[in-house]
KEPA-99847 format. One record per residue: x, y, z of N, C-alpha, C in turn. Coordinates in pm, whole numbers, always signed. Example, Ala and Ser with C-alpha at 12.3 -4.5 7.8 and 13.67 -1.06 7.14 Angstrom:
// residues 2
n_xx	n_yy	n_zz	ca_xx	ca_yy	ca_zz	c_xx	c_yy	c_zz
+1319	-569	+780	+1230	-450	+780	+1320	-330	+780;
+1285	-225	+708	+1367	-106	+714	+1290	+3	+787;
//
This chain:
// residues 92
n_xx	n_yy	n_zz	ca_xx	ca_yy	ca_zz	c_xx	c_yy	c_zz
+619	+1636	-512	+649	+1812	-492	+603	+1843	-632;
+668	+1829	-721	+689	+1885	-865	+552	+1890	-916;
+458	+1798	-897	+335	+1775	-943	+223	+1896	-859;
+250	+1921	-755	+184	+2031	-699	+210	+2172	-745;
+342	+2166	-795	+341	+2321	-884	+302	+2339	-1035;
+285	+2229	-1059	+234	+2200	-1247	+340	+2172	-1314;
+452	+2143	-1262	+552	+2128	-1354	+579	+1958	-1401;
+500	+1891	-1366	+438	+1753	-1405	+340	+1756	-1461;
+309	+1691	-1573	+195	+1673	-1627	+121	+1543	-1599;
+37	+1572	-1493	-41	+1449	-1433	-122	+1385	-1534;
-188	+1472	-1614	-267	+1426	-1683	-243	+1348	-1797;
-135	+1341	-1827	-87	+1259	-1932	-164	+1119	-1951;
-147	+1059	-1843	-210	+939	-1846	-369	+898	-1786;
-433	+825	-1863	-565	+791	-1833	-599	+757	-1710;
-729	+775	-1676	-752	+708	-1541	-762	+569	-1530;
-826	+492	-1648	-807	+352	-1641	-656	+280	-1657;
-591	+362	-1729	-427	+326	-1687	-366	+352	-1575;
-403	+446	-1521	-371	+461	-1354	-417	+369	-1283;
-546	+325	-1277	-612	+230	-1196	-542	+71	-1222;
-539	+46	-1335	-485	-99	-1382	-340	-104	-1328;
-272	+22	-1338	-109	+26	-1300	-108	-13	-1135;
-216	+65	-1085	-226	+33	-915	-209	-91	-875;
-345	-185	-949	-350	-285	-922	-222	-405	-939;
-171	-379	-1077	-52	-440	-1074	+67	-428	-999;
+87	-281	-969	+186	-243	-875	+180	-322	-743;
+60	-343	-698	+29	-393	-577	+92	-536	-560;
+56	-607	-680	+89	-748	-671	+229	-741	-702;
+304	-648	-796	+461	-663	-816	+518	-636	-663;
+469	-555	-577	+522	-525	-441	+506	-648	-373;
+385	-715	-373	+393	-857	-288	+472	-941	-314;
+518	-938	-441	+602	-1056	-495	+745	-1030	-460;
+784	-868	-466	+912	-840	-419	+938	-813	-283;
+836	-855	-207	+848	-832	-64	+917	-1017	-20;
+846	-1102	-129	+862	-1234	-77	+1015	-1270	-158;
+1037	-1205	-285	+1144	-1268	-352	+1211	-1149	-412;
+1283	-1067	-333	+1333	-912	-360	+1404	-929	-514;
+1379	-890	-590	+1435	-925	-741	+1401	-801	-816;
+1481	-737	-917	+1414	-629	-977	+1373	-486	-898;
+1460	-459	-780	+1422	-342	-715	+1490	-217	-767;
+1416	-110	-770	+1497	-8	-829	+1416	+138	-733;
+1520	+248	-710	+1458	+353	-624	+1327	+427	-711;
+1337	+430	-827	+1239	+475	-896	+1150	+381	-1000;
+1036	+350	-1018	+993	+259	-1112	+907	+361	-1198;
+954	+355	-1328	+879	+424	-1415	+735	+381	-1436;
+632	+505	-1489	+510	+450	-1519	+506	+373	-1655;
+438	+285	-1683	+415	+205	-1798	+316	+299	-1887;
+366	+318	-2019	+288	+402	-2114	+194	+339	-2187;
+168	+210	-2179	+64	+118	-2252	-1	+31	-2136;
-125	-48	-2166	-203	-98	-2097	-161	-236	-2082;
-168	-304	-1982	-133	-451	-1959	-226	-527	-2021;
-166	-648	-2052	-258	-763	-2109	-357	-822	-1996;
-488	-818	-2037	-605	-867	-1962	-579	-989	-1859;
-480	-1096	-1941	-487	-1169	-1792	-411	-1157	-1682;
-295	-1065	-1731	-209	-1018	-1609	-283	-939	-1494;
-398	-855	-1537	-463	-760	-1470	-542	-833	-1383;
-605	-940	-1446	-707	-1029	-1370	-661	-1118	-1284;
-517	-1165	-1283	-474	-1241	-1247	-408	-1183	-1072;
-385	-1032	-1088	-352	-958	-1005	-477	-914	-872;
-567	-901	-984	-723	-842	-922	-766	-1010	-824;
-715	-1101	-883	-767	-1230	-826	-671	-1245	-681;
-551	-1233	-727	-448	-1265	-600	-477	-1130	-496;
-497	-1042	-516	-552	-921	-436	-681	-926	-365;
-785	-992	-425	-898	-1030	-370	-890	-1150	-259;
-792	-1254	-304	-793	-1355	-215	-705	-1338	-91;
-607	-1262	-108	-557	-1217	+37	-603	-1148	+126;
-707	-1036	+60	-793	-963	+132	-905	-1048	+204;
-938	-1144	+135	-1054	-1255	+178	-991	-1323	+306;
-867	-1351	+291	-812	-1411	+394	-784	-1337	+484;
-752	-1217	+485	-735	-1143	+592	-833	-1113	+678;
-955	-1085	+621	-1060	-1061	+633	-1164	-1185	+726;
-1161	-1300	+684	-1195	-1434	+745	-1124	-1438	+893;
-975	-1438	+867	-904	-1457	+997	-883	-1327	+1114;
-939	-1244	+1077	-894	-1095	+1118	-930	-1144	+1283;
-992	-1198	+1313	-1019	-1230	+1480	-948	-1356	+1526;
-868	-1427	+1434	-776	-1548	+1524	-690	-1515	+1562;
-626	-1503	+1671	-528	-1489	+1746	-399	-1557	+1678;
-404	-1663	+1611	-301	-1751	+1544	-226	-1671	+1441;
-280	-1571	+1374	-276	-1488	+1290	-236	-1345	+1298;
-207	-1283	+1431	-176	-1162	+1427	-48	-1112	+1367;
-24	-1024	+1310	+87	-982	+1272	+101	-829	+1286;
+221	-747	+1337	+223	-596	+1352	+219	-532	+1220;
+220	-613	+1084	+224	-532	+962	+136	-582	+855;
+135	-516	+778	+45	-587	+647	-100	-572	+660;
-98	-705	+612	-247	-725	+640	-302	-774	+776;
-202	-829	+817	-220	-867	+980	-268	-724	+1041;
-181	-629	+1002	-230	-490	+1072	-369	-439	+1028;
-446	-487	+917	-568	-464	+910	-646	-569	+993;
-630	-645	+1017	-697	-727	+1110	-688	-701	+1250;
-593	-648	+1293	-566	-620	+1434	-641	-487	+1441;
-682	-421	+1349	-747	-304	+1380	-887	-318	+1354;
-936	-425	+1299	-1071	-429	+1241	-1173	-482	+1407;
-1107	-475	+1513	-1198	-498	+1616	-1254	-404	+1663;
//
């Protein structure tokens, strides 16, 4: 809400930094879904770039999970009402 009124400088972070933060954040959220540690109400934005091996690992994890969801989207054994299963249910 504050960003809509111009009270927060949203251009402080470059687009590549935002993009890699989104990729790493998805992987962190999936880890926290399985093992809920280091939880917080507000996660501060990192002000530096992540190391390349972390970004590559997160991209590989997300690609593998997406490929599994796409491959098994029509398999009735893997239906789930949430998450990647929801994607598989809607793809019919």
